[in-house]
Structures are given as structure tokens and as C-alpha cells.
N, C-alpha and C positions, 0 to 999 in steps of 0.2 A: 423583545430590544426595536425598534424603530435604526433608520438608518442616519438619522441625524445622530439620537443619542451613541450611534456603536461610535461617531467620532468624536464627538464632545469627547467622552470617555475616552477613547484611543489616544489621542490629542491631551488631556488629561496629567496621565500617565506615561508621555514620554514617548509612547512606542511609534514606529511606522507602521504604516499600510502593511511594507511586509516585514516588520519585527512578530508586528497581532499577524498573521496569513501563521507565520511558522511557530506561534504559539497555540495554535489550536489546529495547523494541517491541513492548511487551505494558502494555493497563491494571492502574490502582492492585489491581481486581475479579482478576485473572489470580493476580497476587503474591500477594492472602488468599487461594486456589482451594491456590495449591500448597505455601504454608503448614502448610495444613492437612489436606496428605498425597494433593489430586485427581495424577490422573494426571497425567507430566509430555511434553511429547512430544522425540525427539533429539532434532531439534535447538533446540530450545528448552534442554533439560537442559548440549549443550552449549555456547550461551554464556553460562547459568547458569552453570558450572564458571570461565566466561570470568574475568565478569566479579567472581566473588566468590574469589576465589585472588587471595594475598598481593603489595600493587604494580601492584592491573590499574587501578585508579581514581584518580583525584587529586580533592581540591576547591582549587578558587579563584579570586578576588573577578572579576568585572567587574562593572562603574557599579557596584561597592555590592552585589549580588546575589553570593551564593555557588551556583557551576557545578558539576555534578559530572560527569565527562570520563572515558573512558577514556583511560589512559596509553598507550595501544599504535593506538589508531582511528585511521583521517584520511578525512577528503574529498574526492571528485571535486571541476574547479571550480567545481557546481549545487550541492555542498549537501551531494552522499549520503554515508552516513558508512557504511565498511568494516571489521571488525574477523576479523583473521586465530582460527583458529580451531587444535584439536590436528588435527585430522585434513585441513587441506588447504585446507581448503573457507574459504569467508567470509561473516561475514555482513553483509548489504549491509541500512541504514535507511534508510526513507523515507520522507518527511509523510503523515501521511496523513488526509484530508480527510474529517471529518464530516458529517454532514446541515446544519449550521447553517450554518459555512464554503466547502458546495459556489457557491453561486450569487457569491458574491464570489471567488472563488479566485482566478480569470481579469485581476482590479482588485491583487491582490500578489502575481501570478506570477514577476515578475522580482525580488523581494524577500528576499534571501535569509534573512534575518530573521525574516523573518515566518513562512517555512516551516519555519525553523529551531525556532522557536517552537510550530509543531504538535504535537500528539500522533504520535510514531513509532509505524512497522510496521518488521518487520524478516524475508526474506527470505533461502534461505542463495545464492548461489551459486559459481563456483568458480574465480573470480577476481576481482580488481576491476575498474569495465567505466563509460567515460563515458556519458554520456547522462543526461538528467532524469526520475529517477523520482519519484511520488507513487500512490500505496496511495486508492482510493473504498470508502469504506462504502453498502454500494449499501442501494437507499430502496424495493422495492419489488418488485414480484412476474412483469414481462412474461420475466423470463429461467428465471421455476417452474416448468418440466411436469414437475415430480413424478420426472424423473431424476436415476440417480451423474449426470446433465453439469450438472443446476439450479445456479443461481445464484442463490441461496433470500437473501431482506431479513438483517440486518447482517452476509451474506458479506463481507469484503474481497478487492476486483481489487485485483493491483498491477498498474504498468502503467509504461510509456514512451513518452515522447511521440517523437509521430514530427513534424516540423519541416516548414513549408509549402514547400518549396522538391523537398520530395517526395510534393508531392500533385498532384502528373504523371504519377509515372510510376504502372504499377499495382502497387495498396496491395499489399500477404504479407496476404492476407485468408488465404490453404489455410493457411499458419505460424500465422499470427496471428488465429481467427476472429472473436476478441471484442473489443469498443471499447467506451471512453469520449469518448463527439461533444458538445462545445458546442458549441451551433447563437445563431445572428444573433436566430431566437426563440421559444428561454429561455435563463436565467442557469441554471436547471438540468439541471444533462450530460445524456447518452441513454445506459443501457450496452445494447446493440444487438448482435447480430451480422452482420459484412457478409460478402455473399454474392454480390455484383456492384458490377463496381468496370470502370463505363465513361468511361474519359479521352477520347472521343470528343468526348461526350455531354457527359460533366464533371459523373456524378454516380455516387451509390452507391447497393445496396439493402439499406436495408436490416428484420430479420427479429427474433423475438421468438422464445424459447425453447416461452415458455406459448401454444399454442395456443388461447386464446380468442378469441374475434372482435372485444377491442379493441384486440387487441393484433396485426394484419396488418400485415402487410410494408407500407413505404412509399420512396420514391422521395427522396433528398436532395441536392437540387445543390449542388456542392461551393463554391461561393460564396455561402453559406447555413451553413458550415463555420468557426470560429471554433475550434476547437483541437482534432486529433486525439492519442486516448493506448490502444495496441495493450495487451489485457493478455494478461498472462506468469506471470501466476500470481495461482491463484483460493484463496485463506481460510474456506474453506465453515464459515457457520453451525451451532454442535453444534443448537442448536434450526430445530424446523422448523415453522416461523412461515416463516409466505410470508409506479433504476433507472429503472424508470424507464417 
């Protein structure tokens, strides 16, 4: 789908650039770039074709406000939305915690309406899944070592919450090395690689990819952790501007 096609269909459907961005888990600026002819990733091209086809969306009034929804999407019990694509995969949308709301996220974390009002971020999955998924915008360079594995500032990490009762078992840090961690010492989350989980002594060892002296490894007691989210996908920032 070319940029002019996107603009034409969006206008025919009565969508603003922001509304279309919200539907596919992107920003208004991303839609502007697509309409100007900038390259569109395959995953976004598939969801754009799905969203912009006839009958794919509908408008309805909720509390006197017009809401744009996809006609055939559905949600799991935690409010994560799934859109089936023509290739058999699903596009999963999750709330995106931008910098300004990360400190207060846990205070509203059980409020599904609050989460659904946030910007959305999307990734491809093979099937609809349960669990609670949240994306975080990265704000720091502790995980930027300049390599292809670096997680740079403004990248987005998609995560799944690990419920507290599962913390007693050995964390699957070899399968999922990167974690977003809320602690009792700070309202802002950490993004770290977990390299050890000592279940007997009750601590994890946190590691930064950046080897600068200020980012040394440290132990974190399990009792000092408020919430754990393991990273399942990284959308890296295209700008090399270099959590925490």
C-alpha cells in the first residue's frame, strides 16, 4: 500500500492520522511519514491493509464521545486487543507506557480503562494469548553497548508481567534475559538483564549491557521488587541517540 493510498482510504473512512495510528499501535507522526512515502515495515503494511479495507472499522458513541474500533478485533481479559491478519497471524495491541506515566503506572495498573486510554503499541503473534502485556518507552543508555543487541533510548520494549506467586521459582532469565523491574526504592522502572536468580537467598543479579563504570552489576532482593515484566520484543529506535 502506497502513501497516497493510505491517505485516501483514511480520509474516506473519516479517520484522523492519530486515530489511524491508535488503531495500528503507532504514532500520528508515523502515519504522516507513511503518507509521505516513507518505507512501511511488512508487519505494519499487513495491519494497514487489514484496517483500511471496507467494513474493517466502525464508529460508535461511548459516553457521548465517538470511539473508533475495528469490527473484528477482540480482547483478552486484561484488555490486550488482537486483530487477525490475512496470513493467519495476529496483531496484538498493548498499552504503551511513555516516560511521563511510567512512575505512576502501578497506581493505575488494575484499571483497564486507564490502560486502554494510553497510546498503543503492536507486535505480531501467532495466536491470541492471555496474560497482561505492556510496552515501555526506554529512557536511558544503560542497555546501550553500541552492539546489535543494544536497547537504545526511545526504543520500545514489549513485555509480559510475571505474577508475584511465580517469583519463588527460578526465573526463566536464560529464555528472557531482559526485564523491566519496579522496585520499592524508586517509582521509575529499571530495564536490566537478569544474569542470576538465587532462590535460596532471595535475590536477582542485575546487569547492564553498557560497561561504563556507573552501570556495574548489582544484587536486588526479591522483597524489594514491586513488579516484574519480561521483555518479549524490542522495537529499536532508528535514531542512534543514546531505562535506566
